[in-house]
DRENTIDREN-223829 format. One record per residue (C-alpha): residue number from 1; residue in one letter; x, y, z negated. Coordinates in pm, 1 decimal. Each point is the difference from the previous one (the first is absolute). Layout:
N
   n res       px       py       pz
 NUM   a        X        Y        Z
...
//
This chain:
427
   n res       px       py       pz
   1   m   2809.8    987.2  -1257.1
   2   a     -0.7   -364.1   -113.3
   3   a   -343.2     46.4   -155.3
   4   d   -134.3    146.1    325.1
   5   y    142.4   -296.3    190.6
   6   v   -168.8   -250.4   -229.1
   7   k   -332.1    187.5     24.8
   8   a     19.4     -6.2    378.8
   9   c     77.2   -372.0      6.4
  10   r   -284.7    -81.6   -236.5
  11   l   -238.7    216.2    200.2
  12   t     94.6   -178.3    321.9
  13   v    -70.3   -337.6   -158.3
  14   i   -339.0    116.1   -127.9
  15   l    -99.1    140.9    338.2
  16   y     58.7   -335.3    163.0
  17   v   -183.8   -186.9   -273.0
  18   y   -306.4    218.8     46.0
  19   v    -13.7    118.9    359.2
  20   t     21.3   -194.5    319.0
  21   a    294.1    118.4    204.9
  22   v     -9.7   -353.3    130.9
  23   a   -299.4   -223.6    -52.7
  24   v     16.1   -375.5     25.4
  25   s   -263.2   -196.0    182.1
  26   g   -123.7   -347.4    -80.7
  27   r   -318.1   -200.8     -8.7
  28   l   -291.6    120.7   -210.0
  29   l      8.8   -192.3   -325.7
  30   p   -272.4   -119.7   -236.7
  31   l   -106.8    267.6   -243.8
  32   h    220.1     -4.5   -307.9
  33   p   -198.8   -108.7   -310.9
  34   y     66.3    336.8   -162.9
  35   l   -171.3    180.9    286.6
  36   n   -316.7   -210.3    -19.0
  37   g   -283.1    196.6   -156.1
  38   q    202.6    321.3     -6.4
  39   e   -281.3    230.5    104.9
  40   k    134.0    277.7   -217.7
  41   p    219.6    174.2    -54.2
  42   i    289.4   -167.5    184.1
  43   a   -175.9    -57.0    332.6
  44   k    -97.3    366.5     16.9
  45   i    354.9    120.9    -58.0
  46   y    214.3   -248.7    192.9
  47   d    -90.0   -161.0    331.8
  48   i    -32.6   -374.2    -67.9
  49   s   -198.0    -86.8    312.5
  50   n    305.0    -69.8    215.2
  51   r    242.5   -104.7   -269.4
  52   s    263.9   -260.7     71.1
  53   l    262.9   -206.8   -170.4
  54   i    309.8    210.8     39.2
  55   n    341.4   -153.7    -46.5
  56   g    236.5    288.8    -48.6
  57   g    334.6    -53.3    158.4
  58   l    338.8    157.1      4.7
  59   s    172.8     37.4    328.4
  60   m    332.9    124.5    122.6
  61   f     -3.2    213.9    312.6
  62   c    296.5    101.7    211.8
  63   t   -139.5    330.4    121.5
  64   d    169.3    171.8    293.6
  65   g    295.9   -217.9    -59.6
  66   i     30.8    -45.2   -372.8
  67   a   -172.3   -250.9   -211.3
  68   g   -301.3    -45.4   -182.8
  69   i   -261.4   -364.5   -248.1
  70   s   -334.8   -195.8    -70.3
  71   l   -174.9   -201.8   -262.8
  72   d   -177.5   -311.3    118.2
  73   a   -106.3   -138.1   -335.1
  74   i   -266.1   -232.8    135.3
  75   s     36.2   -255.4    275.9
  76   t    -95.7    105.2    351.0
  77   k   -351.0    -93.9    106.8
  78   l   -164.4    -38.6    338.1
  79   l   -256.3    261.5     98.6
  80   s   -242.0     -4.6    290.7
  81   r    198.8     -6.5    323.1
  82   k   -267.5    206.6    170.3
  83   q     48.3    296.3   -227.7
  84   f    295.1    -41.4   -235.0
  85   l    355.9   -115.5    -10.5
  86   r    112.8   -265.6   -238.4
  87   s    140.4    168.8   -306.5
  88   s    -10.6     23.9   -374.4
  89   l   -311.6    162.5   -139.3
  90   y    171.5    228.0   -245.3
  91   s    144.2    345.0     69.9
  92   l    366.6     51.5     70.7
  93   m    225.8    201.0   -226.3
  94   v    248.7    158.6    232.7
  95   y    358.1    120.3    -22.4
  96   l     82.4    268.2    255.2
  97   f    356.7    112.7     57.5
  98   i     -1.1    326.7    196.9
  99   r    282.5     49.8    245.7
 100   k    236.7    265.5   -131.0
 101   h    293.0     -9.0    237.4
 102   k   -172.2    -15.9    340.1
 103   i    141.4   -344.3     69.8
 104   c   -182.6   -311.6    104.7
 105   i    -36.3   -306.9   -214.2
 106   q    273.8   -260.5      1.1
 107   l     -8.3   -367.6    -86.0
 108   i    242.1     43.0   -288.4
 109   v   -227.1    259.4   -163.4
 110   i   -298.6   -232.2      7.5
 111   c    204.5   -290.8   -133.4
 112   t    138.6    199.0   -292.4
 113   i   -344.3    130.6    -87.6
 114   a   -137.9   -353.4      8.6
 115   d    281.9    -98.5   -234.9
 116   a    -85.6    292.8   -228.4
 117   l   -361.2   -108.8    -27.4
 118   i    125.5   -324.6   -148.5
 119   t    271.7    137.6   -227.9
 120   t   -215.9    279.7   -142.9
 121   g   -287.1   -235.4    -76.1
 122   l   -235.4    191.7    228.6
 123   a    -69.7   -313.1    202.0
 124   k   -129.6   -174.6   -311.5
 125   l   -253.2    279.7    -37.8
 126   g   -117.8    -70.0    353.9
 127   y    207.1    231.7    216.2
 128   n     59.0   -252.4    275.1
 129   y    -42.1    162.2    341.0
 130   v    297.6    171.4    161.7
 131   n   -138.9    205.9    287.1
 132   m    191.8    168.0    280.6
 133   d   -144.7    319.1    142.8
 134   d     70.3    182.3    326.5
 135   c    330.2      6.3    187.6
 136   w     88.6   -370.8    -23.8
 137   s    -14.2    -72.6    374.9
 138   e    193.2     99.1    309.4
 139   p   -139.9    302.6    189.6
 140   t   -139.1   -219.4    280.1
 141   r   -137.4   -348.5     53.0
 142   n    209.9   -264.4    174.8
 143   s    -52.5   -132.5    352.9
 144   e   -263.3   -241.7   -131.0
 145   g   -195.8    283.3   -157.9
 146   k     86.7   -100.3   -356.5
 147   m    107.5    221.3   -287.7
 148   v    365.6    -38.9    -90.8
 149   p    149.7     67.0   -344.5
 150   d    265.6    271.2     -9.0
 151   s    318.9   -195.8     67.4
 152   k    214.5    214.6   -230.0
 153   a   -240.8      3.1   -291.4
 154   f   -104.9   -365.0     36.7
 155   p    291.9   -184.4    161.2
 156   s   -141.4   -339.5   -101.5
 157   g   -359.5     91.7     83.2
 158   v   -319.8     33.7   -200.8
 159   k    -56.3   -377.2    -27.0
 160   a    321.8    -38.1   -199.5
 161   l   -105.9    287.6   -222.9
 162   a   -340.1   -159.5    -59.0
 163   d    170.1   -327.0    -90.8
 164   y    216.1    180.0   -256.0
 165   v   -293.7    185.9   -152.8
 166   h   -205.7   -319.9    -13.1
 167   s    288.7   -181.9   -169.1
 168   k    -40.4    245.4   -287.3
 169   g   -366.4    -87.6    -35.2
 170   l    -97.4    334.0    157.2
 171   k   -186.6     99.2    315.9
 172   l     98.2    221.5    291.5
 173   g   -203.6    274.3    162.6
 174   i     54.2    184.6    326.0
 175   y   -130.8    313.6    172.1
 176   s   -161.1     78.0    333.4
 177   d   -238.6    255.4    146.4
 178   a   -343.6     -0.1    164.3
 179   g    135.6    229.5    270.0
 180   l    243.4      5.1    290.2
 181   f    286.5     83.2   -236.6
 182   t     67.4     -0.1   -371.3
 183   c     40.4    325.0   -187.9
 184   q    378.5    -32.0     48.5
 185   v    -59.5    -57.2    374.8
 186   r     69.8   -372.8      2.0
 187   p   -227.4   -238.0    195.5
 188   g   -357.8     -5.7   -126.9
 189   s   -231.8   -299.6     13.3
 190   l   -295.9    152.9    184.4
 191   k    -85.4   -241.3    285.8
 192   h    272.4   -237.4   -131.2
 193   e   -187.5   -128.1   -303.9
 194   y      7.8   -374.4     70.2
 195   d    362.3     -4.0    113.5
 196   d    114.9    196.5   -303.3
 197   a   -211.0   -193.0   -249.8
 198   t    135.9   -326.9    136.6
 199   l    353.9    134.2    -29.7
 200   f    -52.9    117.2   -357.9
 201   a   -144.5   -337.9    -97.7
 202   s    293.5   -183.6    158.8
 203   w    236.0    205.3   -215.5
 204   g   -190.3    -88.3   -317.6
 205   i   -150.0    344.4    -62.3
 206   d   -253.4     16.6   -285.0
 207   y   -127.4    358.1     24.4
 208   l    -58.6    257.0    274.1
 209   k    -38.4    372.9    -49.4
 210   y   -170.7    140.9    310.9
 211   d     45.0    374.9     55.7
 212   n   -186.2    259.9    207.3
 213   c    249.3    199.0    209.0
 214   f    -19.7     49.9    379.4
 215   n   -352.8   -142.1      2.4
 216   l   -110.4    162.4    330.0
 217   g   -309.9    135.4   -169.9
 218   i   -161.2   -344.1     -4.5
 219   e   -234.7    -48.6   -294.7
 220   p    155.3   -203.1   -283.0
 221   e   -301.7   -232.8    -13.3
 222   e    104.4   -105.2    351.2
 223   r    377.7    -16.2    -54.0
 224   y     25.7   -187.9   -331.2
 225   p   -221.2   -311.1     53.0
 226   p    217.2   -153.9    277.4
 227   m    294.4    -34.0   -239.1
 228   r   -228.6   -156.0   -261.4
 229   d   -107.2   -260.6    253.3
 230   a    356.7    -53.6    117.5
 231   l    130.1    -56.3   -352.5
 232   n   -281.4   -243.2    -75.6
 233   a     75.9   -187.5    320.9
 234   t    356.1    -73.5   -114.9
 235   g   -125.5   -227.6   -276.2
 236   r    239.6    164.9   -245.0
 237   t   -115.9    193.5   -304.9
 238   i    106.3    359.0     69.7
 239   f   -135.8    284.4   -211.0
 240   y   -133.0    273.1    232.2
 241   s     40.7    356.1   -130.7
 242   l   -161.6    279.4    203.1
 243   c    178.0    335.0    -14.6
 244   e   -254.0    224.6    173.3
 245   w     74.8    294.4   -235.4
 246   g   -366.0     31.9   -100.7
 247   v    -79.2    208.2    307.4
 248   n   -318.5   -185.6     99.2
 249   d   -112.9    -98.7   -351.2
 250   p    129.4   -359.9     15.3
 251   a   -172.8    -82.2   -328.7
 252   l   -318.9    -13.6    206.8
 253   w    121.6   -255.2    255.4
 254   a    345.6   -141.9    -72.2
 255   g   -123.3   -271.8   -235.6
 256   k   -115.9   -200.3    301.7
 257   i    336.9     32.1    169.4
 258   g    289.8    -12.0   -243.8
 259   n    100.7   -102.7   -347.9
 260   s     87.5    354.0   -106.9
 261   w    -29.1    350.4    135.8
 262   r    131.5    345.9    -71.7
 263   t   -261.1    260.4    -89.2
 264   a    233.4    301.4     -4.5
 265   d    318.1    139.0    149.5
 266   d    347.1    -80.9   -134.8
 267   i     53.5     75.8   -365.8
 268   e    287.3    233.7    -84.4
 269   d    188.5     57.1   -323.6
 270   t   -184.0    325.3    -70.2
 271   w   -278.1     94.3   -240.1
 272   e   -209.7    133.9    288.2
 273   s     22.3   -324.9    196.6
 274   m    -92.6   -226.4   -290.1
 275   t   -295.3    208.9   -115.7
 276   a   -130.3     44.5    354.7
 277   i      1.8   -375.3     60.7
 278   a   -179.5    -58.0   -328.8
 279   d   -272.4    244.2    102.8
 280   i    -31.0   -148.4    348.9
 281   n    -35.1   -353.3   -128.4
 282   n   -241.0     73.8   -282.0
 283   k   -282.3     26.6    253.2
 284   w     55.3   -363.3     97.2
 285   a    -36.4   -117.4   -359.7
 286   a   -376.3     33.5     32.7
 287   y     10.5   -186.7    332.1
 288   a    183.2   -321.9    -72.1
 289   g     38.0    -78.9    367.5
 290   l    -56.8   -360.6     94.7
 291   v    219.6   -133.0   -276.4
 292   d    188.7    288.4   -148.1
 293   g    182.7      6.8   -332.1
 294   t    298.2    124.4   -191.1
 295   a    280.3    115.2    223.4
 296   p    351.0   -131.0     43.7
 297   l    267.3    154.4   -220.7
 298   l    274.5    163.1    203.7
 299   i    354.4     15.1   -129.3
 300   g    194.3    284.5    155.7
 301   c    353.5    -70.5   -115.2
 302   d    295.9   -225.5     72.0
 303   v    -48.9   -301.3   -227.2
 304   r    375.3    -58.2      6.2
 305   n     59.6    328.2   -184.4
 306   m   -295.8     69.5   -227.8
 307   t     10.3    215.6   -310.2
 308   a   -113.5   -154.6   -326.4
 309   e   -308.8    223.1      2.5
 310   t    -94.8   -110.4    350.6
 311   y     47.2   -366.0    -84.3
 312   e   -212.6     30.7   -312.3
 313   i   -286.8    156.6    192.5
 314   l     10.4   -239.3    294.4
 315   t     14.2   -307.3   -221.6
 316   n   -277.0    108.7   -236.8
 317   e   -195.5   -324.3    -10.7
 318   e   -302.1    159.7   -166.2
 319   v    -37.4    250.1    283.2
 320   i     62.7   -271.2    258.6
 321   a   -273.9   -207.0   -162.4
 322   v   -246.1    284.4     57.9
 323   d     86.3      4.8    368.5
 324   q    -33.0   -379.3     13.8
 325   d   -325.0    -23.5   -193.6
 326   p   -223.9   -257.4    172.7
 327   l   -321.9    196.5    -51.6
 328   g    101.3    201.8    305.4
 329   v   -209.3    311.5    -63.8
 330   q    184.1    316.2     98.8
 331   g     27.7    273.7   -260.6
 332   r    -90.8    358.8     76.3
 333   k      6.7    355.0   -128.3
 334   i   -293.3     14.4   -244.4
 335   h     35.4    341.2   -166.0
 336   t    177.3    332.1     54.9
 337   y     -0.8    319.2   -202.0
 338   g    229.5    285.6    -98.7
 339   p    155.2    259.6    234.0
 340   d    -85.9    -98.5    357.5
 341   g    -83.7   -348.5   -124.7
 342   c    362.0    -78.3    -78.3
 343   y    -81.8   -214.5   -305.2
 344   q    -99.1   -330.8    153.7
 345   v   -120.9   -337.7   -123.8
 346   w     38.1   -302.8    227.8
 347   a   -144.1   -335.5   -102.4
 348   g   -101.3   -342.4    122.4
 349   p   -138.3   -328.9   -134.6
 350   l    218.4   -306.5    -58.3
 351   t    -67.9   -361.6    -84.0
 352   g    -92.3    -84.1   -357.4
 353   q   -234.6    298.6    -34.1
 354   r    305.5    225.9    -11.3
 355   y     68.8    335.1    164.9
 356   v    312.2    176.0    119.1
 357   v      8.5    375.5    -63.3
 358   a    250.7    258.6    118.4
 359   l     11.4    354.3   -135.9
 360   w    166.0    220.2    261.7
 361   n    103.4    360.2    -61.6
 362   r     35.7    181.3    332.2
 363   c     42.3    334.9   -176.8
 364   s    333.8    170.8    -65.8
 365   k    -42.8     -4.7   -379.9
 366   p    -49.6   -283.1   -253.3
 367   a   -361.3    -71.1    -90.0
 368   t   -219.3   -238.0   -195.4
 369   i   -207.1   -210.7    239.0
 370   t   -298.2   -205.0   -112.4
 371   a   -178.6   -290.9    165.3
 372   e   -352.6    -45.3   -129.7
 373   w   -148.4   -348.6    -21.8
 374   a   -306.8    105.9    200.4
 375   a    211.7    119.2    292.6
 376   i    196.1   -325.7      4.0
 377   g   -311.5   -214.8    -10.7
 378   i     16.4   -116.5   -362.3
 379   e   -295.7      5.4   -236.1
 380   s     42.8    291.6   -238.8
 381   s    -26.0   -222.5   -308.3
 382   a    261.9   -251.7    113.9
 383   s    334.8    -41.2   -176.3
 384   y    310.6    -47.0    213.4
 385   s    368.8    -45.9    -64.8
 386   v    231.7    235.5    187.3
 387   r    337.3   -126.1    122.2
 388   d    267.5    233.6    140.2
 389   l    152.1   -164.8    307.8
 390   w    315.7    212.8     -5.3
 391   k     77.2    -48.9   -369.1
 392   h   -127.0   -360.2     -7.2
 393   e   -188.8     54.9   -322.8
 394   f   -352.8     46.5   -128.8
 395   v    -78.5    360.7    -83.2
 396   s   -334.3   -102.1   -145.5
 397   l   -165.1   -327.1    -93.7
 398   n   -345.9    145.3    -42.2
 399   s    -81.7    305.2    210.8
 400   k   -352.4    123.2     55.4
 401   t   -151.9    250.3    244.4
 402   s    328.2    112.5    165.9
 403   v    376.1    -17.7     37.8
 404   s    218.7    313.9     -2.0
 405   a    367.2     78.8     39.9
 406   q    236.0    292.9     28.8
 407   v    129.1    -17.6    356.6
 408   d    303.4    193.2    122.0
 409   a    -21.9    219.1    308.9
 410   h    -12.7   -208.6    318.8
 411   a      9.0   -316.2   -210.8
 412   c   -238.0   -288.3    -55.8
 413   e    -83.8   -249.5   -270.2
 414   m   -137.7   -345.7     69.0
 415   y   -204.9   -223.9   -228.2
 416   i   -195.1   -322.9     -7.2
 417   l   -322.4     -1.1   -198.4
 418   a   -117.7   -336.9   -131.0
 419   p   -310.1    -81.0   -206.3
 420   v     92.3    -35.7   -365.0
 421   t   -169.4   -340.2     -6.4
 422   l    258.4   -125.9    250.7
 423   i    286.9    121.6   -217.2
 424   h   -144.1   -176.1   -304.4
 425   a    -53.0   -318.5    199.2
 426   a    360.1      3.5    124.2
 427   a    127.6     48.9   -354.2
//
């Protein structure tokens, strides 16, 4: 049972490193030196035409009343006001705490989670957004038409909460909806965008998740831009996260509207949900969107009560570094074989002429999975070191033609390949 749990956690991390459940938008950057002159084979395997600098981040969400986190490793930068919000240019790594007890979020929960980010050392790794989700407000607006925090859950208001979170060196996120109501039937922001954005800014909000419930059938390309403009008009840096559920293929248009967007429905803690989302998002790996890259990492547990196994996975700095890699080229599924294609190789290029490779066994029995150099985009005669990111050790200092591993059923292995010349130079 413990082994299955660890496999599931590792798989979830890999899915978010490779596929874009949320993609982060930013300005188009100068071509990285490594990509210059790459006519083959890398440019034919991975889409480098719309690459971006992606700053992976970790973020804490309070979903449907519990809490969740985000890495903002690089300072926030100003993007074009006509098209983008001001935000960091690297992807977020996200903590998501799913509501278990059908209760709404309370101030004390957010405060204790903020404290836990500090005491566990997660904040030092970059987990520095604490984001509330739905159910934080009263059921109706006040006489002035403004949203009002739930008086029982937030007796001192959201501004006081933001001040507390900021005092810890963290940032606070909030939730609203591009519809008449939120998914928990609280006031939505449709037709109230400027009033609500101004209110959020006055409270010191740093992040807005914008959902898709009760949308009156209005096209998302019409409903989401007004909030972008309203947030920009406040003069405050507020990260704008579109939660359109992937219904209208937001990867095709959301880069001009928000800082991040969902390309699929909610993820659940089931094998079927995780694999389905991986398959859905793989198609967007070939279309990098406007500035699409590695996805945020979502943490789905209470950081105040983590198991040792969970903590080890979520704080794996080598895996985090893959998600944060500044090359910003999204990895993809490059090879499948075996019964129903259940032996899979996912790969992507990194800075320093390196590659990340994941061997994923979707079958119900252990199997040896092999990634060939040609499929990855490496010259067949090249020598590469192979480093295991789970074991934190080199499994080979001079591999040629391929890398193979015995992979348990429903498990995955993750490696970084580096040219042998780089290893010798570092030594």
